[in-house]
N, C-alpha and C positions, 0 to 999 in steps of 0.2 A: 684655936686647936692647941691642945697640950703637946708637949714634946714627944711623948710616946705615940700619941695619935698621929702626929705629923710623920713620924718614921714609918708607922704601919701604913698610912695613906700613901706615902711616897713609894714604898716597896710594892704595894699592891698595884698602884698606877703604872709602875714600870714592868710588871711581870710580862705583859705581852711583848716588851722589847728585850727582856732578859732571855727569853726562850729561843727566838729564831736562830741565832748563830749556833747554839747547841744542837738544835734539830738539824741544821744544815750539816754539821759534822757527822751526826748519826746517819743522815741520808747518804753521805759519802759519794764521791766520784761523779762521773758524768762529764759532759762536754764543758770545757772551760768557757767562760763568758768572752774572754778575749780571743778565743779561737786559735791560740798559740801565737798571736801577733806580737811583734816587738816594737819598741819605740826607743830610738837612740841606743840600740843594742841590748835593751832589757825588755823582758816581758812586760806587757801593759799591766796585767793583774797577776797572772800565774795560774797554775793548775788548781789551786785551792779555792778559787771562786768559780763555781759552776752554776749553770742554769738550774739544774736539779736542786742543788743546795739552796739557791735563792728562792725557788718556788716552794720547796718543802718548809724552809724556815719561815717564809711569809705566811704560808697556810697554817703552820703550827701556832705562830703567835696570834694570828687572827682568830683561830678556833679557840685558843686559850682565852682571849678577850671576851668572846661570846659566852664561853663557859663561866668565866668569872662573873659576868653580868647576871647569869642565872643563879649562881650560888651566893652572890654577894650579899643579899639581904640576910640569909641565914648566918653567914660568916660574920657579918657586921653585928648581928644580934648576939652571937656567941662571944665576940671580942668586946662588945660594949662600946664600939666606936663606928663612926661612919666610914664607908668605903665607896670609892667612885664606881659607877657603872661605865660600860664602854659601848658607845654607839658603834655600829659597824665601821664607819669611816675612821673613827679614832683608833680602833683596834688595828685596822689595816694600816693606817698611817704609822703607828708605833712599830708594828712588825716589819713592814716593808722598809721603813726608815732605818731600822736597826740593821737590816741587810745592806742598804745603800751606804750607811756609815762605815760598815766593815769593808765594803768594796772600795770606798773612797780611801780608806786607810791603806789597803793593799796597793792602790795606785801610788799613794805617797811613798810607801815603803820601796816600791820598785824604782821610783824616781830618785830616791836617796841612796840607791845601791844596796838596800837590804834584801836578803833572800827570803823566801817563804819560811815562816816560822821564826824569823829573827825578831828579837825584842825591839820595841819602840816605846819606851816608857811614856805614860800619859796618853799617847795616841791609842795604844792597845786597849786601855781601860775605858776610854771615853768616846771613841769613834762612833760606836753604835748608839750611844746616848744622844750625841749631837744629831745624828741622822734621824733617830726616832722622834726626838722632840721637834725638830724642824718639820718633818713630814706630818706629824700629828697636828702641829699648828696650822699647816696648810690645809690638811684634810678636814679638820674639825676645830676651827679657831675659837669658838665660844666654849666648847668643852675643854680645850687646852687651857684657856685663861682661868677657868673655874677650877680645874684639876691641878694645875701647876703654879700656884702662887709662889712668891720668892722663897719662903721657908721650905717648901716642898722641893723646889729646885736645888736648894743648898743641900738638903739631905740626899737627893739623887746624886749630886756631884761628889759628895763626900763618901757615901756608902757604896756606890757602884765600884770604885776601884778595889775596895776591900773584898766585896763579893766576887769580883772578877778574878782576883788572885786566888781566893779560896776555891772557887768552883773549877778554875783551870788546873789548880794543883790536884784536885780530886780526879778530874778527867785524865790527867797525866798518869797518876798512880793506877788508875783503872785500865790504862793502855788505850784510851780513846783519843789521846793527843800525843804528838811526838815531842812536845816541849811544854814546860809547866807555866807558860805565860799566855 
């Protein structure tokens, strides 16, 4: 795969993981997953992690994966490069894993004394990537190994923090987020 093709492949393959947390923000509100519980005097997760957001985010990412599979051949032909299709289990794994990664990061933030919205460089940009990739591997191992060879994983790890900072900055400027990270 050429460098440009690798970048296009990597970004396409991660789209079902990039969307869920944004969809969860747009869904907004609902009952917190932790039910308000605390651990060692701190919330387990906080009000920002809700059942509704998790469900909406997972559904949005999974639906996007299914949609990308339908339009993939036409987009691939237009771009002149191959693009991966998403079996249902792979799309679900990427989407749900992205949500789980973000939930896990909230847990770690609370344990380290960070409040909701506080920056945690590195973790904030890659938490959902780790969750998405792990869940996709568990849900669809053959698809995962074919879709994410090492060069693609490198692009994902390098490009995602840049995309994360840019999209969060835009969401902040649009008033969709309270902080720009």
